[in-house]
C-alpha positions as CSV (number, residue, x, y, z in Angstrom):
1,M,-23.6,11.4,8.0
2,D,-26.5,9.2,6.9
3,L,-24.9,6.2,5.4
4,S,-28.2,5.0,4.1
5,M,-27.6,7.2,1.1
6,F,-25.2,4.5,-0.2
7,S,-27.9,1.8,0.1
8,L,-29.3,0.2,-3.1
9,T,-32.0,-1.7,-1.2
10,N,-34.6,-3.2,-3.6
11,K,-33.0,-1.5,-6.6
12,V,-32.7,-3.5,-9.8
13,A,-29.3,-3.4,-11.6
14,I,-28.2,-4.8,-14.9
15,V,-24.4,-5.4,-15.0
16,T,-22.9,-6.5,-18.3
17,G,-19.8,-8.7,-18.4
18,S,-20.6,-9.7,-14.8
19,G,-19.4,-13.3,-15.0
20,R,-15.9,-12.4,-13.9
21,G,-13.5,-9.6,-13.1
22,I,-14.7,-6.0,-12.6
23,G,-18.3,-6.8,-13.7
24,K,-18.6,-9.6,-11.1
25,A,-17.1,-7.4,-8.4
26,I,-19.6,-4.7,-9.2
27,A,-22.5,-7.1,-9.2
28,L,-21.5,-8.6,-5.8
29,G,-20.9,-5.2,-4.4
30,F,-24.4,-4.1,-5.4
31,A,-25.9,-7.2,-3.8
32,D,-24.0,-6.4,-0.6
33,V,-25.8,-3.0,-0.3
34,G,-29.2,-4.4,-1.2
35,A,-29.7,-4.6,-4.9
36,D,-31.2,-7.3,-7.0
37,L,-29.1,-8.2,-10.1
38,V,-29.5,-9.1,-13.7
39,V,-26.2,-10.9,-14.5
40,V,-25.2,-10.7,-18.2
41,A,-22.4,-12.2,-20.2
42,R,-22.0,-14.7,-23.0
43,T,-20.6,-17.5,-20.8
44,V,-23.5,-19.3,-19.1
45,A,-21.4,-21.1,-16.4
46,E,-19.7,-17.8,-15.3
47,I,-23.0,-15.8,-14.9
48,E,-24.6,-18.7,-13.1
49,A,-21.7,-18.8,-10.6
50,T,-22.0,-15.0,-10.0
51,A,-25.8,-15.4,-9.6
52,A,-25.3,-18.1,-7.0
53,E,-23.0,-15.8,-5.0
54,I,-25.6,-13.0,-5.2
55,R,-28.3,-15.4,-3.9
56,S,-26.1,-16.5,-1.1
57,R,-26.1,-12.8,0.0
58,G,-29.9,-12.9,0.2
59,R,-30.6,-11.0,-3.0
60,R,-32.4,-12.0,-6.2
61,A,-30.5,-12.7,-9.4
62,L,-31.6,-13.3,-13.0
63,T,-29.1,-14.7,-15.4
64,V,-29.5,-13.6,-19.1
65,P,-26.9,-15.0,-21.5
66,T,-26.4,-12.1,-23.9
67,D,-24.2,-10.9,-26.7
68,I,-24.4,-7.2,-26.1
69,R,-23.2,-6.5,-29.7
70,S,-26.6,-7.8,-30.9
71,A,-29.6,-5.5,-30.7
72,D,-32.0,-8.5,-30.7
73,Q,-30.2,-10.1,-27.8
74,V,-30.1,-6.8,-25.9
75,G,-33.9,-6.4,-26.5
76,N,-34.4,-9.9,-25.0
77,M,-32.3,-8.9,-22.0
78,I,-34.6,-6.0,-21.3
79,E,-37.8,-8.0,-21.8
80,R,-36.7,-10.7,-19.4
81,T,-35.6,-8.1,-16.8
82,M,-38.9,-6.3,-17.0
83,A,-40.8,-9.6,-16.8
84,E,-38.9,-10.6,-13.7
85,F,-38.5,-7.3,-11.8
86,G,-40.8,-4.8,-13.5
87,K,-38.2,-2.0,-13.5
88,I,-34.6,-1.1,-14.1
89,D,-32.9,1.3,-11.8
90,I,-29.3,0.9,-12.7
91,L,-27.3,-0.1,-15.8
92,V,-23.6,-0.8,-15.7
93,N,-22.0,-1.0,-19.2
94,N,-19.0,-3.0,-18.2
95,A,-18.5,-5.6,-20.9
96,G,-15.7,-5.0,-23.4
97,G,-12.4,-6.3,-24.6
98,T,-9.5,-5.7,-27.0
99,F,-6.3,-7.0,-28.4
100,S,-3.0,-5.4,-29.2
101,V,-2.0,-4.6,-32.8
102,P,0.2,-1.8,-34.3
103,F,-1.8,0.7,-36.2
104,L,0.2,0.1,-39.4
105,Q,-0.9,-3.5,-39.3
106,M,-4.5,-2.8,-38.1
107,S,-7.2,-4.1,-40.5
108,E,-10.6,-2.5,-41.0
109,G,-12.1,-5.7,-39.5
110,A,-10.0,-5.3,-36.3
111,W,-11.0,-1.7,-36.0
112,E,-14.7,-2.4,-36.4
113,A,-14.6,-5.4,-34.1
114,V,-13.1,-3.5,-31.1
115,L,-15.5,-0.5,-31.6
116,R,-18.4,-2.9,-31.8
117,E,-17.3,-4.6,-28.6
118,N,-16.6,-1.5,-26.6
119,L,-18.7,1.4,-28.0
120,K,-21.6,0.1,-30.1
121,S,-22.5,-2.3,-27.2
122,V,-22.8,0.7,-24.9
123,F,-25.1,2.4,-27.3
124,L,-27.3,-0.6,-27.7
125,C,-27.7,-1.4,-24.0
126,T,-28.1,2.3,-23.1
127,K,-30.7,2.9,-25.8
128,A,-32.8,-0.1,-24.7
129,V,-32.6,0.8,-21.0
130,V,-33.3,4.5,-21.4
131,D,-36.7,3.6,-22.9
132,V,-37.6,2.1,-19.6
133,M,-35.9,4.8,-17.4
134,V,-37.6,7.6,-19.2
135,R,-41.0,6.1,-18.3
136,Q,-39.8,5.7,-14.7
137,K,-38.4,9.3,-14.6
138,E,-35.3,8.1,-12.9
139,G,-32.2,5.9,-13.4
140,S,-28.4,5.7,-13.1
141,I,-26.2,4.6,-16.0
142,I,-22.6,3.8,-15.3
143,N,-20.2,3.2,-18.2
144,I,-16.8,1.6,-17.7
145,S,-14.2,3.3,-19.8
146,S,-10.4,3.0,-19.5
147,L,-7.4,5.2,-19.1
148,A,-6.7,4.3,-22.7
149,G,-9.6,6.7,-23.5
150,Q,-7.7,9.6,-22.1
151,V,-4.0,8.9,-22.8
152,P,-2.2,7.1,-25.7
153,Y,-1.7,3.4,-25.5
154,A,0.6,2.2,-28.3
155,R,-0.8,-0.7,-30.4
156,M,-4.3,0.0,-29.1
157,A,-5.6,2.8,-31.3
158,H,-8.9,1.0,-31.8
159,Y,-9.5,0.5,-28.1
160,G,-8.4,4.0,-27.2
161,A,-10.8,5.5,-29.7
162,A,-13.7,3.3,-28.5
163,K,-13.1,4.2,-24.8
164,A,-12.7,7.9,-25.6
165,G,-16.0,7.6,-27.4
166,V,-17.6,6.1,-24.2
167,I,-16.5,9.1,-22.2
168,N,-17.9,11.6,-24.7
169,L,-21.1,9.6,-25.1
170,T,-21.5,9.7,-21.3
171,Q,-21.1,13.4,-21.2
172,T,-23.6,14.0,-24.1
173,L,-26.2,11.7,-22.6
174,A,-25.8,13.3,-19.2
175,V,-27.1,16.5,-20.7
176,E,-29.8,15.0,-22.9
177,L,-31.2,12.7,-20.2
178,A,-31.0,15.1,-17.2
179,P,-34.6,16.3,-17.8
180,Y,-35.8,12.7,-17.1
181,N,-33.7,12.5,-13.9
182,I,-31.4,9.9,-15.5
183,R,-27.8,10.3,-14.5
184,V,-25.0,9.0,-16.7
185,N,-21.4,8.7,-15.4
186,T,-18.2,7.0,-16.3
187,I,-15.6,5.1,-14.3
188,V,-12.1,5.2,-15.7
189,P,-10.0,2.3,-14.3
190,G,-6.2,2.2,-14.4
191,Y,-4.2,-1.1,-13.9
192,I,-6.7,-3.5,-12.3
193,E,-5.7,-7.0,-11.3
194,V,-8.2,-8.9,-13.4
195,E,-7.4,-12.4,-14.6
196,W,-5.8,-11.6,-17.9
197,F,-3.7,-8.7,-16.5
198,S,-2.5,-10.7,-13.5
199,Q,-1.5,-13.6,-15.8
200,M,0.4,-11.3,-18.1
201,L,2.3,-9.7,-15.3
202,E,3.2,-13.1,-13.8
203,E,4.7,-14.1,-17.1
204,N,6.6,-10.8,-17.4
205,P,8.0,-9.8,-14.0
206,E,10.1,-7.0,-15.5
207,V,6.9,-5.5,-17.0
208,R,5.2,-5.8,-13.7
209,E,7.9,-3.9,-11.9
210,R,8.0,-1.2,-14.6
211,R,4.3,-0.6,-14.5
212,L,4.1,-0.7,-10.7
213,Q,6.7,2.1,-10.5
214,R,4.3,4.2,-12.6
215,V,1.5,4.0,-10.0
216,P,1.9,6.7,-7.4
217,L,-0.1,4.7,-4.8
218,G,2.4,1.9,-5.2
219,R,-0.1,-0.9,-6.0
220,F,-2.3,-2.2,-8.7
221,G,-6.0,-1.9,-8.3
222,K,-8.5,-4.6,-7.3
223,P,-11.9,-5.2,-8.9
224,K,-13.4,-4.2,-5.6
225,D,-11.9,-0.7,-6.0
226,I,-14.0,-0.2,-9.1
227,A,-17.1,-1.7,-7.3
228,G,-16.8,1.0,-4.6
229,A,-16.9,3.7,-7.2
230,A,-19.9,2.0,-8.9
231,I,-21.8,1.8,-5.6
232,Y,-21.3,5.5,-5.1
233,L,-22.5,6.4,-8.7
234,A,-25.5,4.1,-8.4
235,S,-26.7,5.4,-5.1
236,E,-28.3,8.6,-3.8
237,A,-24.9,9.6,-2.5
238,S,-24.2,10.8,-6.0
239,S,-27.6,12.3,-6.7
240,Y,-26.0,15.6,-7.9
241,V,-23.4,13.9,-10.1
242,T,-23.8,13.4,-13.8
243,G,-21.5,13.6,-16.8
244,A,-18.5,12.8,-14.5
245,S,-15.5,10.6,-15.2
246,I,-14.3,9.1,-11.9
247,L,-10.7,8.0,-12.3
248,V,-9.8,4.9,-10.3
249,T,-6.1,4.7,-11.2
250,G,-4.0,4.9,-8.1
251,G,-2.8,8.3,-9.4
252,L,-1.8,6.9,-12.8
253,T,-3.6,9.7,-14.6
254,F,-1.3,12.2,-16.2
255,L,1.4,9.7,-17.1
256,V,1.7,8.0,-20.5
257,P,1.4,4.3,-19.7
258,D,3.8,1.8,-21.1
259,F,1.4,-0.8,-22.5
């Protein structure tokens, strides 16, 4: 097998939310297989730290502090990327977030905030990048959804709706953008040991054991597990894959999570 099909040599990738967690792992993974990176998040210190690690791997990195909920700031992100690199091969819509609240206590503001953070942001970044990729006649867009977009998570109706929307948007855009050789896919993570999740489990050992028992592979995922899937979807190895949802859940797929 020709492993060069997994190479991203000289590709340019934008990864949102790449100052930490899954986004950082994806950015570093891309650098390891040859990509140059645009590192995007709101926290300057975090994206500068990620960029330094990318440069230590011999790849170029541009940091663009961006609130991806703002069309103007997303536009600036694209302008700076094109000025620096002249092209955009890959977009990873990773940034997002949520908070827990029972539906009976959920305000309109809470609903709109979470949809703006997790769904509108994907629309804004994708719309801006697609304008470039259509001209290039190629590109790969990878959206990070959640198992909450496929199964019910109590007290997270807003987040589940947003992440389900990401999955449907992925499928729809895969069809609409296929004539331009732009592929659009989704990664659906399960329980991944990012900072907030690990801290929550450390503070609640009984919850940790209960959740771990639900994972058929018997462990929680690492950010690098998501990075591996992203490398596949960004590379020529997946050249005939679009509209797909790749579940990286350790088998926690058809179970209703206790969240």
